[in-house]
Backbone bond lengths (Angstrom), bond angles and torsions (degrees), N, CA, C in turn:
res aa  C-N    CA-C-N  psi(-1)  N-CA   C-N-CA  omega(-1)  CA-C   N-CA-C  phi
1 X - - - 1.425 - - 1.549 111.22 -
2 X 1.357 115.39 129.28 1.460 117.38 179.55 1.577 109.49 -65.84
3 X 1.279 113.43 147.83 1.493 121.75 178.32 1.476 109.75 -136.86
4 X 1.353 116.09 145.62 1.469 122.14 178.54 1.505 103.24 -120.12
5 X 1.364 118.08 129.72 1.374 126.05 173.92 1.482 108.37 -108.48
6 X 1.311 118.30 115.92 1.455 122.49 -178.80 1.561 110.86 -112.65
7 X 1.305 117.24 119.08 1.447 118.83 -179.41 1.470 110.17 -133.15
8 X 1.308 119.05 172.21 1.468 123.56 178.41 1.491 108.03 -108.63
9 X 1.362 114.30 149.64 1.441 118.32 -178.41 1.540 111.55 -77.27
10 X 1.371 116.49 -10.09 1.466 119.61 179.43 1.557 111.98 -104.00
11 X 1.458 116.57 13.13 1.381 120.60 -179.38 1.520 110.12 -64.19
12 X 1.413 115.74 140.15 1.381 118.29 -176.09 1.583 112.83 -80.77
13 X 1.370 116.95 -9.77 1.412 118.43 179.08 1.580 108.49 -70.09
14 X 1.333 115.52 151.59 1.456 115.31 179.28 1.585 110.70 -67.04
15 X 1.324 115.94 143.99 1.486 121.49 -176.80 1.583 108.76 -55.15
16 X 1.353 114.09 -31.65 1.503 117.26 -178.39 1.577 112.03 -60.89
17 X 1.318 118.34 -28.57 1.443 119.99 178.88 1.471 110.45 -63.49
18 X 1.319 120.38 -42.66 1.471 123.85 176.33 1.515 112.03 -73.46
19 X 1.317 114.23 -42.08 1.439 118.48 179.08 1.511 114.27 -53.83
20 X 1.376 112.24 -47.25 1.484 117.43 -177.55 1.499 112.61 -65.32
21 X 1.372 117.81 -34.80 1.401 125.85 176.54 1.533 109.81 -60.78
22 X 1.325 116.71 -50.70 1.456 125.54 -177.63 1.522 111.19 -64.13
23 X 1.325 114.33 -36.69 1.552 115.86 178.58 1.507 115.10 -65.29
24 X 1.304 118.07 -32.80 1.485 119.26 -174.64 1.541 111.97 -90.41
25 X 1.327 119.50 -10.13 1.498 119.34 -179.52 1.535 107.16 -88.56
26 X 1.326 119.23 133.12 1.416 118.90 -176.71 1.574 114.28 -77.64
27 X 1.277 116.36 -37.98 1.496 123.03 -177.31 1.481 106.08 -116.30
28 X 1.334 120.97 80.86 1.497 121.19 -175.22 1.565 110.86 -125.96
29 X 1.287 112.41 138.08 1.461 119.99 170.20 1.546 107.50 -115.12
30 X 1.324 115.89 128.75 1.468 120.23 -172.81 1.549 108.12 -112.81
31 X 1.257 116.66 119.53 1.449 120.50 176.72 1.532 111.40 -118.23
32 X 1.308 115.19 126.88 1.534 115.10 178.29 1.564 103.92 -114.52
33 X 1.335 111.55 127.71 1.445 120.45 -177.19 1.600 108.21 -91.54
34 X 1.257 115.09 125.87 1.519 119.11 179.90 1.498 107.06 -71.89
35 X 1.391 111.18 137.57 1.475 119.45 179.33 1.473 116.46 81.42
36 X 1.345 119.44 -10.68 1.408 120.40 178.89 1.521 112.89 -92.12
37 X 1.320 117.67 156.09 1.463 121.18 -177.84 1.526 109.43 -109.30
38 X 1.325 113.57 -132.03 1.539 120.76 -176.46 1.457 115.16 -73.71
39 X 1.296 117.36 -17.56 1.450 123.52 -177.19 1.553 111.41 -120.95
40 X 1.326 117.79 64.58 1.446 119.81 -171.28 1.536 111.07 -63.64
41 X 1.226 120.30 -29.55 1.512 123.77 -179.73 1.560 107.77 -65.14
42 X 1.348 119.03 -33.88 1.431 117.85 178.08 1.504 111.91 -94.21
43 X 1.290 123.40 -26.68 1.432 125.77 -178.85 1.452 112.82 -80.98
44 X 1.366 116.35 -32.78 1.509 119.74 179.39 1.545 104.78 -141.10
45 X 1.326 116.29 74.33 1.508 117.21 -178.55 1.512 115.32 -61.04
46 X 1.271 115.84 -35.25 1.505 117.53 179.32 1.531 112.95 -72.61
47 X 1.241 115.60 -41.05 1.526 120.29 173.76 1.488 111.54 -63.62
48 X 1.344 117.56 -39.25 1.451 121.96 173.50 1.475 113.62 -62.79
49 X 1.337 116.69 -45.71 1.454 121.67 179.47 1.573 110.14 -61.86
50 X 1.324 113.80 -43.67 1.515 118.37 179.80 1.512 112.22 -62.16
51 X 1.358 114.83 -40.15 1.393 116.94 -179.81 1.600 115.00 -67.94
52 X 1.301 112.77 -35.76 1.475 118.20 178.09 1.582 107.96 -74.09
53 X 1.250 120.42 -38.11 1.416 123.54 -178.80 1.525 109.05 -67.10
54 X 1.316 115.55 -43.29 1.538 118.33 179.95 1.543 107.21 -65.28
55 X 1.249 118.87 -38.81 1.495 119.45 176.89 1.593 111.77 -64.12
56 X 1.267 113.90 -43.09 1.464 116.69 179.59 1.512 111.80 -68.03
57 X 1.259 118.42 -38.50 1.444 119.85 175.64 1.550 114.01 -64.61
58 X 1.382 116.04 -40.30 1.451 120.08 178.63 1.488 112.71 -68.96
59 X 1.398 118.18 -20.94 1.386 119.86 -176.04 1.494 112.86 -82.75
60 X 1.205 116.58 -8.33 1.502 120.89 -176.90 1.559 110.68 -73.26
């Protein structure tokens, strides 16, 4: 199943937390939103929407 991981480049979590998740998922698209933190869907709702829509379109 395709998966999209959307995170913010200002997230306080260590990058290794996201790196390890992305490494174990077989069909993953990783999008990092500039200026967003731990809540990218709230901090950049349009960027989050675009990332999800792009992943959904690519999965067809």
